[in-house]
ZATI-495280 format. One record per atom (N, C-alpha, C, O): x, y, z; residue in three letters. Coordinates in steps of 0.1 Angstrom, whole numbers, padded with zeros to 4 digits, always signed. Example, Ala and Ser with C-alpha at 12.3 -4.5 7.8 and 13.67 -1.06 7.14 Angstrom:
+0132-0057+0078ALA +0123-0045+0078ALA +0132-0033+0078ALA +0142-0033+0085ALA +0128-0022+0071SER +0137-0011+0071SER +0129+0000+0079SER +0134+0011+0080SER 
This chain:
+0026-0096+0286MET +0025-0088+0273MET +0021-0097+0262MET +0015-0092+0252MET +0024-0110+0262SER +0021-0119+0251SER +0006-0119+0247SER +0003-0119+0236SER -0002-0120+0257SER -0017-0121+0254SER -0022-0107+0249SER -0030-0107+0240SER -0017-0096+0255GLU -0021-0083+0249GLU -0016-0081+0235GLU -0023-0076+0226GLU -0004-0086+0233PHE +0002-0084+0220PHE -0006-0093+0210PHE -0008-0088+0199PHE -0009-0105+0214LYS -0017-0114+0205LYS -0030-0108+0202LYS -0035-0108+0190LYS -0037-0102+0212GLY -0050-0096+0209GLY -0049-0084+0200GLY -0057-0082+0191GLY -0038-0076+0201GLY -0035-0065+0192GLY -0033-0070+0178GLY -0038-0064+0168GLY -0026-0081+0176LEU -0023-0087+0163LEU -0036-0091+0157LEU -0039-0088+0145LEU -0044-0098+0164LEU -0057-0103+0159LEU -0067-0092+0155LEU -0073-0092+0145LEU -0067-0081+0163ALA -0076-0070+0161ALA -0071-0062+0148ALA -0079-0056+0141ALA -0058-0063+0145ALA -0053-0055+0133ALA -0055-0063+0120ALA -0053-0057+0109ALA -0058-0076+0120ILE -0058-0084+0108ILE -0067-0078+0097ILE -0063-0077+0086ILE -0080-0074+0100PRO -0088-0068+0089PRO -0082-0056+0083PRO -0082-0055+0070PRO -0076-0047+0091SER -0069-0035+0085SER -0057-0039+0077SER -0054-0034+0066SER -0049-0048+0082LEU -0037-0053+0075LEU -0041-0059+0062LEU -0035-0057+0052LEU -0052-0067+0062ARG -0056-0074+0049ARG -0061-0064+0039ARG -0058-0065+0027ARG -0068-0053+0044ALA -0072-0043+0034ALA -0060-0036+0028ALA -0060-0033+0016ALA -0051-0032+0037PHE -0039-0026+0032PHE -0031-0035+0022PHE -0026-0030+0012PHE -0030-0047+0026ALA -0023-0057+0017ALA -0030-0058+0004ALA -0023-0059-0007ALA -0043-0058+0004MET -0051-0059-0009MET -0048-0047-0017MET -0047-0048-0030MET -0047-0035-0011SER -0044-0023-0019SER -0030-0024-0025SER -0028-0018-0036SER -0021-0030-0019LEU -0008-0031-0024LEU -0006-0043-0034LEU -0001-0041-0045LEU -0011-0055-0031ALA -0009-0067-0039ALA -0019-0068-0050ALA -0016-0075-0060ALA -0031-0063-0049GLN -0041-0064-0059GLN -0045-0078-0062GLN -0050-0081-0073GLN -0043-0087-0052ASN -0046-0101-0054ASN -0049-0107-0040ASN -0041-0105-0031ASN -0060-0113-0038ALA -0064-0118-0025ALA -0054-0128-0019ALA -0051-0128-0007ALA -0049-0138-0027ASP -0040-0148-0022ASP -0027-0142-0018ASP -0021-0145-0008ASP -0022-0132-0026LYS -0009-0126-0023LYS -0011-0117-0011LYS -0002-0116-0002LYS -0022-0111-0009ALA -0025-0102+0002ALA -0025-0111+0015ALA -0020-0107+0025ALA -0032-0122+0014ASP -0033-0131+0026ASP -0019-0136+0030ASP -0015-0137+0041ASP -0011-0139+0020ASP +0003-0144+0022ASP +0011-0132+0029ASP +0019-0135+0038ASP +0009-0120+0024LEU +0016-0109+0029LEU +0012-0106+0044LEU +0021-0103+0052LEU -0001-0107+0047VAL -0005-0105+0061VAL +0000-0116+0070VAL +0005-0114+0081VAL +0000-0129+0065GLN +0006-0140+0073GLN +0021-0137+0076GLN +0025-0139+0087GLN +0028-0133+0066GLU +0042-0131+0068GLU +0045-0119+0077GLU +0054-0120+0085GLU +0036-0109+0076THR +0037-0098+0086THR +0035-0102+0100THR +0042-0098+0109THR +0024-0111+0102LEU +0021-0115+0116LEU +0032-0124+0121LEU +0036-0123+0133LEU +0038-0132+0113VAL +0049-0141+0117VAL +0061-0133+0121VAL +0067-0135+0132VAL +0064-0123+0113LYS +0076-0114+0116LYS +0073-0106+0129LYS +0082-0105+0137LYS +0061-0101+0130ALA +0058-0093+0142ALA +0059-0102+0154ALA +0064-0097+0165ALA +0054-0114+0154TRP +0054-0123+0165TRP +0069-0126+0169TRP +0073-0126+0181TRP +0077-0129+0159ASP +0091-0131+0161ASP +0099-0119+0167ASP +0108-0121+0175ASP +0094-0108+0163LYS +0101-0095+0168LYS +0093-0088+0178LYS +0096-0076+0180LYS +0084-0094+0185GLN +0076-0087+0195GLN +0084-0081+0206GLN +0080-0071+0212GLN +0096-0086+0209SER +0105-0080+0219SER +0110-0066+0215SER +0113-0058+0223SER +0110-0063+0202SER +0114-0050+0197SER +0103-0040+0197SER +0105-0028+0195SER +0090-0044+0199PHE +0079-0035+0200PHE +0079-0028+0213PHE +0080-0034+0224PHE +0077-0015+0212GLN +0076-0007+0225GLN +0062-0006+0230GLN +0054+0001+0223GLN +0059-0012+0241PRO +0045-0011+0246PRO +0041+0003+0248PRO +0050+0012+0253PRO +0029+0007+0245GLY +0024+0020+0247GLY +0025+0028+0234GLY +0019+0039+0232GLY +0032+0022+0224THR +0032+0029+0211THR +0022+0023+0202THR +0015+0014+0206THR +0020+0028+0190ASN +0010+0023+0181ASN +0013+0010+0174ASN +0021+0009+0165ASN +0007-0001+0179LEU +0010-0014+0174LEU +0005-0015+0159LEU +0012-0021+0151LEU -0006-0009+0156LYS -0011-0009+0142LYS -0001-0003+0132LYS +0001-0008+0122LYS +0004+0009+0136ALA +0014+0015+0127ALA +0026+0007+0126ALA +0032+0006+0115ALA +0031+0000+0136TRP +0042-0009+0136TRP +0040-0020+0126TRP +0048-0024+0118TRP +0028-0026+0127LEU +0024-0037+0118LEU +0023-0033+0104LEU +0028-0040+0095LEU +0018-0021+0102PHE +0017-0015+0088PHE +0031-0014+0082PHE +0033-0016+0070PHE +0040-0009+0090THR +0054-0007+0086THR +0060-0020+0082THR +0067-0022+0071THR +0058-0031+0090ILE +0063-0044+0087ILE +0057-0049+0074ILE +0064-0054+0065ILE +0044-0048+0072LEU +0037-0052+0060LEU +0042-0045+0048LEU +0045-0051+0038LEU +0043-0032+0049ARG +0048-0024+0037ARG +0062-0028+0034ARG +0065-0030+0022ARG +0071-0029+0043ASN +0085-0033+0041ASN +0085-0047+0034ASN +0093-0050+0025ASN +0077-0056+0039GLU +0077-0070+0034GLU +0072-0070+0019GLU +0077-0077+0011GLU +0062-0062+0017PHE +0057-0061+0003PHE +0068-0056-0007PHE +0070-0062-0017PHE +0075-0045-0003TYR +0085-0040-0012TYR +0097-0050-0013TYR +0103-0050-0023TYR +0100-0057-0002SER +0110-0067-0003SER +0107-0078-0013SER +0115-0083-0021SER +0094-0082-0012GLN +0089-0093-0021GLN +0090-0088-0036GLN +0093-0095-0045GLN +0086-0075-0038MET +0086-0069-0051MET +0100-0069-0057MET +0102-0072-0069MET +0109-0065-0049ARG +0123-0064-0053ARG +0128-0078-0057ARG +0135-0080-0067ARG +0125-0088-0049LYS +0129-0102-0051LYS +0122-0107-0064LYS +0129-0113-0072LYS +0110-0104-0066ARG +0103-0109-0078ARG +0109-0102-0090ARG +0110-0108-0101ARG +0113-0090-0089GLY +0119-0082-0100GLY +0132-0089-0105GLY +0136-0088-0116GLY +0139-0095-0096ARG +0152-0102-0099ARG +0150-0116-0104ARG +0159-0122-0109ARG +0137-0121-0103GLU +0135-0135-0106GLU +0129-0137-0120GLU +0126-0148-0124GLU +0128-0127-0128VAL +0123-0128-0141VAL +0132-0137-0150VAL +0144-0135-0151VAL +0125-0147-0156GLN +0133-0155-0165GLN +0130-0152-0180GLN +0118-0150-0184GLN +0140-0150-0187ASP +0139-0145-0201ASP +0150-0152-0209ASP +0158-0145-0215ASP +0150-0165-0209SER +0161-0172-0215SER +0162-0170-0230SER +0173-0171-0236SER +0151-0167-0237ASP +0152-0165-0252ASP +0153-0150-0255ASP +0154-0147-0267ASP +0153-0141-0245GLY +0155-0127-0248GLY +0143-0119-0253GLY +0145-0108-0257GLY +0131-0125-0254ILE +0120-0119-0260ILE +0115-0107-0251ILE +0113-0096-0256ILE +0115-0109-0238MET +0110-0099-0229MET +0121-0087-0229MET +0117-0076-0229MET +0133-0091-0229THR +0143-0081-0229THR +0143-0072-0241THR +0145-0060-0241THR +0140-0078-0252GLY +0138-0070-0265GLY +0127-0060-0265GLY +0128-0050-0271GLY +0117-0063-0257ARG +0106-0054-0256ARG +0106-0044-0244ARG +0098-0036-0242ARG +0117-0046-0236LEU +0118-0038-0224LEU +0121-0024-0227LEU +0131-0021-0234LEU +0113-0015-0222ALA +0115-0001-0223ALA +0109+0006-0210ALA +0098+0003-0206ALA +0117+0015-0205VAL +0112+0023-0193VAL +0114+0038-0196VAL +0122+0042-0203VAL +0105+0045-0189HIS +0106+0060-0189HIS +0119+0064-0182HIS +0123+0057-0173HIS +0126+0074-0187PRO +0138+0079-0180PRO +0135+0081-0165PRO +0126+0088-0162PRO +0144+0077-0157SER +0142+0078-0143SER +0146+0092-0137SER +0141+0095-0126SER +0154+0099-0144GLN +0158+0112-0139GLN +0146+0122-0137GLN +0146+0129-0127GLN +0136+0121-0145HIS +0124+0130-0143HIS +0117+0126-0130HIS +0113+0135-0123HIS +0116+0113-0128GLY +0109+0108-0116GLY +0117+0113-0103GLY +0111+0117-0093GLY +0130+0111-0104ALA +0139+0115-0093ALA +0137+0130-0090ALA +0137+0135-0079ALA +0137+0138-0101LEU +0136+0153-0099LEU +0122+0156-0094LEU +0121+0165-0086LEU +0111+0149-0099ASP +0098+0152-0094ASP +0097+0148-0079ASP +0091+0156-0071ASP +0103+0137-0075LEU +0103+0134-0061LEU +0111+0144-0052LEU +0106+0147-0041LEU +0122+0149-0057LYS +0130+0159-0050LYS +0121+0172-0049LYS +0121+0178-0038LYS +0114+0176-0059ASP +0105+0187-0059ASP +0094+0185-0049ASP +0090+0194-0041ASP +0088+0173-0049PHE +0077+0170-0040PHE +0082+0170-0025PHE +0075+0176-0016PHE +0094+0165-0022LYS +0099+0165-0009LYS +0101+0179-0004LYS +0098+0183+0007LYS +0107+0188-0013ALA +0109+0202-0010ALA +0096+0209-0007ALA +0094+0217+0003ALA +0085+0206-0015ALA +0072+0212-0013ALA +0066+0207+0000ALA +0060+0215+0007ALA +0068+0195+0003LEU +0063+0189+0016LEU +0069+0196+0028LEU +0062+0198+0038LEU +0081+0200+0027GLU +0088+0207+0038GLU +0083+0221+0040GLU +0084+0226+0051GLU +0077+0227+0030ILE +0072+0240+0031ILE +0058+0240+0038ILE +0055+0250+0044ILE +0051+0229+0038LEU +0038+0229+0044LEU +0039+0231+0059LEU +0050+0227+0065LEU +0029+0237+0065PRO +0029+0238+0080PRO +0030+0223+0086PRO +0024+0214+0080PRO +0035+0222+0097GLU +0038+0209+0103GLU +0025+0201+0105GLU +0025+0189+0102GLU +0014+0207+0109ASP +0001+0200+0111ASP -0004+0195+0098ASP -0010+0184+0097ASP -0003+0202+0087GLN -0008+0198+0074GLN +0001+0187+0068GLN -0003+0177+0063GLN +0015+0188+0070ARG +0024+0178+0066ARG +0021+0165+0073ARG +0021+0154+0067ARG +0020+0165+0086GLU +0017+0153+0094GLU +0004+0147+0089GLU +0004+0134+0087GLU -0006+0154+0086ALA -0019+0149+0082ALA -0018+0142+0069ALA -0024+0131+0067ALA -0012+0149+0059ILE -0011+0143+0046ILE -0002+0131+0045ILE -0005+0121+0037ILE +0008+0130+0053ILE +0016+0118+0054ILE +0009+0107+0060ILE +0010+0095+0055ILE +0001+0109+0071LEU -0006+0099+0077LEU -0017+0093+0068LEU -0019+0081+0067LEU -0024+0102+0061ILE -0035+0097+0052ILE -0029+0092+0038ILE -0033+0081+0034ILE -0021+0100+0032GLY -0016+0097+0018GLY -0005+0087+0018GLY -0005+0079+0009GLY +0004+0088+0027ALA +0016+0079+0026ALA +0015+0067+0035ALA +0020+0056+0032ALA +0009+0069+0047SER +0009+0058+0057SER -0003+0049+0056SER -0004+0039+0062SER -0014+0054+0049GLY -0025+0045+0047GLY -0035+0045+0058GLY -0044+0037+0059GLY -0034+0055+0067PHE -0043+0055+0079PHE -0056+0061+0074PHE -0057+0070+0065PHE -0067+0057+0081SER -0080+0063+0078SER -0080+0077+0085SER -0072+0080+0093SER -0090+0085+0081TYR -0091+0098+0088TYR -0093+0097+0103TYR -0088+0104+0111TYR -0101+0087+0106GLU -0104+0084+0121GLU -0091+0081+0128GLU -0088+0086+0139GLU -0083+0072+0122GLU -0071+0068+0128GLU -0061+0079+0129GLU -0054+0081+0140GLU -0060+0087+0119ALA -0051+0099+0119ALA -0055+0109+0129ALA -0047+0115+0136ALA -0068+0111+0131ALA -0073+0120+0141ALA -0070+0115+0155ALA -0066+0123+0163ALA -0071+0102+0157GLU -0067+0097+0170GLU -0052+0099+0173GLU -0048+0102+0184GLU -0044+0096+0162ILE -0029+0098+0164ILE -0026+0112+0167ILE -0017+0115+0175ILE -0032+0122+0160CYS -0030+0136+0162CYS -0037+0142+0174CYS -0034+0153+0178CYS -0046+0135+0179GLY -0054+0140+0191GLY -0063+0152+0187GLY -0064+0161+0195GLY -0070+0150+0176CYS -0079+0161+0171CYS -0091+0155+0165CYS -0092+0142+0164CYS -0100+0163+0161ALA -0113+0158+0155ALA -0110+0153+0140ALA -0101+0158+0134ALA -0119+0144+0136VAL -0118+0139+0122VAL -0119+0150+0112VAL -0112+0151+0102VAL -0128+0160+0114GLY -0130+0171+0105GLY -0117+0180+0104GLY -0115+0185+0094GLY -0110+0181+0115THR -0098+0188+0115THR -0088+0182+0106THR -0081+0188+0098THR -0087+0168+0107ILE -0077+0161+0098ILE -0081+0163+0084ILE -0073+0165+0075ILE -0094+0161+0081LYS -0099+0163+0067LYS -0095+0177+0062LYS -0091+0178+0050LYS -0097+0187+0070SER -0094+0200+0066SER -0079+0202+0063SER -0075+0208+0054SER -0071+0197+0072ARG -0056+0198+0071ARG -0052+0191+0058ARG -0043+0196+0051ARG -0057+0179+0055VAL -0053+0172+0043VAL -0058+0180+0031VAL -0050+0181+0021VAL -0070+0185+0031ASN -0074+0193+0019ASN -0066+0205+0017ASN -0062+0208+0006ASN -0062+0212+0028ARG -0054+0224+0027ARG -0040+0220+0022ARG -0034+0227+0014ARG -0035+0209+0027ALA -0021+0204+0023ALA -0021+0200+0008ALA -0012+0204+0001ALA -0031+0194+0003ARG -0032+0190-0011ARG -0033+0202-0020ARG -0026+0203-0030ARG -0041+0212-0016THR -0042+0224-0023THR -0029+0232-0024THR -0025+0237-0034THR -0022+0233-0012LYS -0010+0240-0011LYS +0001+0233-0020LYS +0009+0239-0027LYS +0001+0219-0019LEU +0011+0212-0027LEU +0009+0215-0042LEU +0018+0216-0050LEU -0004+0215-0047GLN -0007+0218-0061GLN -0002+0232-0064GLN +0003+0234-0075GLN -0004+0241-0055GLU +0001+0255-0058GLU +0016+0255-0059GLU +0022+0261-0069GLU +0023+0249-0049ILE +0038+0250-0049ILE +0044+0243-0061ILE +0053+0247-0067ILE +0038+0231-0065LEU +0043+0223-0076LEU +0037+0227-0090LEU +0041+0222-0100LEU +0029+0237-0090HIS +0022+0242-0102HIS +0015+0231-0110HIS +0017+0229-0122HIS +0007+0224-0102ILE -0001+0213-0108ILE -0015+0217-0110ILE -0022+0221-0100ILE -0020+0217-0122SER -0034+0220-0125SER -0042+0209-0130SER -0054+0210-0130SER -0036+0198-0133GLY -0043+0186-0138GLY -0034+0174-0139GLY -0022+0175-0136GLY -0039+0163-0143GLU -0032+0150-0144GLU -0020+0151-0154GLU -0010+0144-0152GLU -0021+0159-0164GLY -0010+0161-0174GLY +0002+0167-0169GLY +0012+0168-0176GLY +0001+0173-0157ASP +0013+0180-0151ASP +0022+0172-0144ASP +0032+0177-0138ASP +0020+0159-0143TYR +0029+0150-0136TYR +0030+0137-0144TYR +0022+0134-0153TYR +0041+0129-0142GLY +0043+0117-0149GLY +0051+0120-0162GLY +0056+0131-0163GLY +0053+0110-0170PRO +0061+0112-0182PRO +0055+0123-0191PRO +0043+0124-0192PRO +0064+0130-0198ASP +0059+0140-0207ASP +0054+0134-0220ASP +0056+0122-0222ASP +0047+0142-0228SER +0041+0136-0240SER +0051+0130-0250SER +0048+0121-0257SER +0063+0136-0251ILE +0073+0131-0260ILE +0077+0117-0255ILE +0078+0108-0263ILE +0081+0116-0243ALA +0085+0103-0237ALA +0074+0092-0239ALA +0077+0081-0242ALA +0062+0096-0237THR +0050+0087-0238THR +0049+0082-0252THR +0047+0070-0254THR +0051+0091-0262GLN +0050+0087-0276GLN +0062+0077-0280GLN +0059+0067-0286GLN +0074+0081-0275VAL +0085+0072-0278VAL +0083+0058-0272VAL +0086+0048-0278VAL +0079+0058-0259MET +0077+0045-0252MET +0066+0037-0259MET +0067+0025-0260MET +0055+0044-0263GLY +0044+0037-0270GLY +0049+0031-0283GLY +0044+0020-0286GLY +0057+0038-0291SER +0061+0032-0304SER +0072+0021-0302SER +0072+0012-0311SER +0080+0021-0291SER +0090+0011-0290SER +0084-0002-0284SER +0090-0013-0286SER +0072-0001-0277ALA +0066-0013-0272ALA +0058-0020-0282ALA +0055-0032-0280ALA +0055-0014-0293ALA +0047-0020-0304ALA +0054-0030-0312ALA +0049-0037-0321ALA 
């Protein structure tokens, strides 16, 4: 299994790097993230189930590592003179939590095939081709399912444009004036 596993790791590196770049927005950080992912995968190869999707397993490790690093960096901020703390302002989290709750409920309303397609493409970062392979259907079918899912989510959530999500105009004004 070790040589097959190694070959799978090597074949996944370009996709892992592209995904890491989309998360880290920095080539050096992305390369470090991919390296850490490969090391963790190699160390935990005994927990990988042969016959399952190695690429999806690697993407999960990479994503988890990215968020672990982000949480760690968030705790490492040094502000001994208090200047950054004085300027710190965040939008209220309750609206985001409510929006997420609404989104999860809307996602559950979607037909299973559409929900699966939009999660693979939108949340898991797979290409249309990879999602089609996972679902065992044509690429055009996946594209159609994702399009129908997006349209249905917009209907359910009553979204007609960018102004319908994110902080409201009052919170944005308050946050803009406190940061100045």
